[in-house]
N, C-alpha and C positions, 0 to 999 in steps of 0.2 A: 628133219632133213632126210630126203630120199637117197639113202646111202647105196641102194642097189644101182643108181645110175653111175657109171664109171666116168662120165664126163661132167659130173656135177660141178667140180672146181672150175673147170674151163667155162661152163655156162654162167656160174656165178660171177666170174671175173669179167665176162663180156658185158655184164650189166653194170658193173662198178666203173668209176673213173680210174685212169691208169695209175694214179697216186695211191690207190688203195688196192691191195691184193690179198687174196686167199691162197695159202700154200698147200694146204691139205687139212685133213680131219682124222681124228681118232675117237674110238668109243670111250667114254669115261663113266665112272660110278655116279650115282645120284648126288652124293655129298660133295662131289667136285665142284670147286669155285674157281673160275680162271684167276681171280685177284688173290682171294684168301688161301688157296691151296698152293700158290707160288711161295716157294721157301727162300728164294734169293733172286737178285736181279743183276743184270749187267748193263751198265751205262757206257756210252761212248762220248768222248769230248774231243772235238776237232780243234786243234790249236795251231795257228800260224807261228812259225818259229821266230819271226822278227820281233815278237813281243819279248823274246828272252835276251835281247840285246842289252848291255849295260846301260843304266840311266845316268842322268847328270849327277856327279858326286856332290854338287851344291845342295841338291834337294835332299839327300840322304847321307849326310856327312859322317855319320858314325858307323855306316855300313862298310862292308868290304870294298865297294868301289870308292868310298870316301877315304878309307885308310890308303888304298893304293895311290890316290891322288894326293896324299899327304895332308889331309884336311883335318882340322880340329874345330872345336865349337866353343864359343866365348859368349858371355853376356854382352849387351849392347855397349856398355861403357867400359869394356875391357881395355887392356893395354895394346891397343892397335897402333901399328907403325904407319899404315896407310890403308885407306878405306875407299872402295870403288863399288858401284852398283853393277852387279852381275845381271845376266839376262833374267835370273829368277830371284836372287836374293842378295843382300848385302854381304860382301866378303872382304876379308882382311888378308893383304899380302904381307907375310912376315919377313924379317931380315934373312932368314934361312931359305926363302922361296917357297915355304909351305903356305898353305891357304887356311884361313879360319872363317868359319860362317858365323855371323853376328846373329844371334837369336833375338829378334826384335819383338815378335809376337807370335805365340804358339798357335793363334787362331788365324794367321795370315793366310789369305788366298792369293795364290800367284796367277797372274793373267798370262797364261801360256797360249800364244797364238796358234791357230790351226796351221798345218803345214801346206804349202802349195804343192801342185801336182808333181813337180820335179823332185822336191824333198821327199815326198811320199813314195814315189817310185824308187827312189835310192834306198830309202829304209826298207821297202818291201823286197828288194833284191838280195836281202840277206840270206845266207845259207849257213845253218848251224853246224859248226865243227863237231866231230865225233865225241870229243871230251865234254862238250856242252850237253849233248843228248844223253851221254852216260850219267852226267850229274842229274839231269832231268829225271831219268828213270830211278836213280838212286833215291831222290827226294820223294817221288810218288810211292816207292816201296815202303817208306816210313810209316804210311797210313795203315798198312796191313796189321791185322790183329784186333783186339776187343779193346776200345778206348773210349774215353769220355769226349764227345764232339760238341760240348755246349758252346764252344766258341765259333762253331761252324754252322749255326743256324740263328734264328731270331728269338729273343725272349726265353732262352732256356737257361735254367740255373745249373750251376755245377752239381748240386746235390739231387737233381732230378734224375731218376733212374731211366727215363726216356732218352737221356743223352748218351747212354752207353750203346754203341753200335759196333757190329762186327764187320770189318773189311777183310774179305778173303784174298784179294789180290788187286793191284793197281799197276798196270803195265803200259809201256809206251811202244809204239810202233816205229819202224824205220821211217824216215822222212820220204814224202812224196810231193810231187809238184802238181798244182791245179791252177790254171790261169796264170802262170809265171809266178806263183807264189808257193813257197814251201810250207808244208803242213806236217804235223804228226797227229797220230791217232792215239788218245789215251783212254784205256778201258779200265773201268773199276768195277769189281765184282763184290757186292755186298749183301748182307742179309736184308737189310732195309735202309732207307735214307730219310733224312729229315728235310724240311724246307731250306733250299739253297745250299745244303750241305756239300754237294759236288762242286758247285760253283765257287764256293769259298775255299774248298780244298785245293782247287786249281788256282784260284786267285792268290792264295798264300804262296804256293810254289812259284808262280810267275814273278811275285814280288821278290822272293828270295833269290831267284836266278838273276834278276835285273840288278840287284844290290849287292850281291856276293855275301849274302847272309849264311851263317853257319847252319848246318843240318840240324843242330840241336833244337832249333827253335820249334820244329814240328811236335817233338816230344813235350816241350814246354807248353804248347798250345793246348794240350790235353789236360793241363792242370787247372787249378782254380782261378788264377789270374785272368782277368777279362781282356780280351784283345779285340780291337776293331779291324776285322779282316774283310777286305773288299771282295765282292762277288764278281768273278769272271763274267763276261757276256754271256747271255742266255743262247746266243746264236750257235754255238758249237756243240751244245748238249743234245743228245738224243738217247732214248731207251733202245738198247741193242737187243736185249733178250730177257725173257722171264724163265726162270728155271724151276723145274718140278722134280727134284731129285727124290724127295720123301715119297711123293705119290707114285713116281716111276719105279720105286723099289731099288734104287741104286744108292741111296744115302744111308748113313748110320741109324736113322730113325724111320726106315722105309716102311715099318709096320703100320704107320699112320696112313689111313686111306690107301692101303696097298691096292694096286690094280690086280685084276685076275691075270694070271700068267698068260693066258690066251690073248689078252688085249695088248695092243701097241703102247709103248710109253709115250708120254707127251714130250717130244724131242724134235728140236728144229734142225738138227745136224744134216739130215738128208736133203734139206732145201737150201743148204749154205751157199751154193754157187748162184742159185736164183736170187736169194736174199742180197748177196753182195752185188750183183748186177743191178738190182733195183735200187739199192742204196746209192750206187755210183751214179745212176741216172737221175733219180728224183731227190735225193737228200744231199749227198756231197756237192753236186753241181749247184744246188740252191744255195748252200751255206757259202760256197766260194764266190758265186755271183753276188750275193749281198755284201760280203766283205770287199769285193772289188769295186762295187759301186759306192758303198757308204762308208768304208774304212772303219767298220765297227770297233775293231780291237785297238786301232791307233787312237780313236777318240775316247775309248775307255781309258787308255793310258794317260791321255791329256788331262782328263778329269781327275783321275787319281793323283797325278803329280801336281795338280793345282792346289792340293791340300796335303802336302807331304807330312805335315805335323801329326796328322791322324795316324800314321803308320810308321814314321821315321824312328820313333822313341823305342821301338821293339825290333827294328832291323839292324842288328849288330853283327859284326864279322864272326863272333864266337857263338851266335845263336842264343845268348843269354838274354834274359828279361830283366831290365833295371827298372823297378817300379818308381824310383825317385825321378824318372825321366817322363813319366806319364803326364800328358797335359791335364791341367786342372779340371778342364771342362769334360773330360772322359773319366772322372773318378765315379765311383758307383756303377750304374748300369752302363754308362758309356754310349756311344753313338754307333749305330749299325753301319756296316760297310757299304760302299757304293754298289 
């Protein structure tokens, strides 16, 4: 690169499509490798808050929303006082006006119809209250630390050392509006990530928020018991930043590939305003437009709720895992989440 040309960045950007930008450049040592020298990464996930609304208690009767609706679970030939077909499942109305879900078939797939435009617009008009956003951030914070994330990827055993990952932080922004839809930005800073890990971390939190499941479930998910955790849509996920603390001489192990003091560190902070404007124009707008057109997140919820048996057994108010409730078809390896 001809670094003596002070306008080299502008000239290169003029040759590139507007969706690809160069922010600047710094001199680095020969061993430097953009991918391998990076010691941590920050990913961002844009989440529409309407997915946090409580779900049908009939689908998840043992969860917090099920308990709030005074629902219980019984076998098909239980002591039912009266039986009627619900929109999703067979339910029992008891003498004390509580409801019981009749477990007919753990493999049952419910035919949940797609929403019409009016129903979808009503659902999307949701605005998350402050207490719900506080709970969301509290749940995300549970991931921080060094944990076994075997349940948050595909084909990983609990005993595999690669399952151990360090999450430095997981934060949630204040809500903002795009195309009349409320969103939050969730940013996770980690040393490294496995396939689908972030999408499953988000997916579990969404399901816990929707069902009123206890916070203890996240810590339970780090244990050996195998859980089928659904992957949140890929639409909201983007790589926010790669971090070079070690090379830059700012981290605890900065002696590794230390840059000469006369050289600038590899740091994106001085381009923050430009990067945010770029994201707003080309990334956020694209995500919002695709969601507005295709209702990606609502369709994901519809697919998830069509097979509640895959997840309902571990979504309990107290966040505990009851292995005796695990569907027989999920013993052993189990099925991967949607």
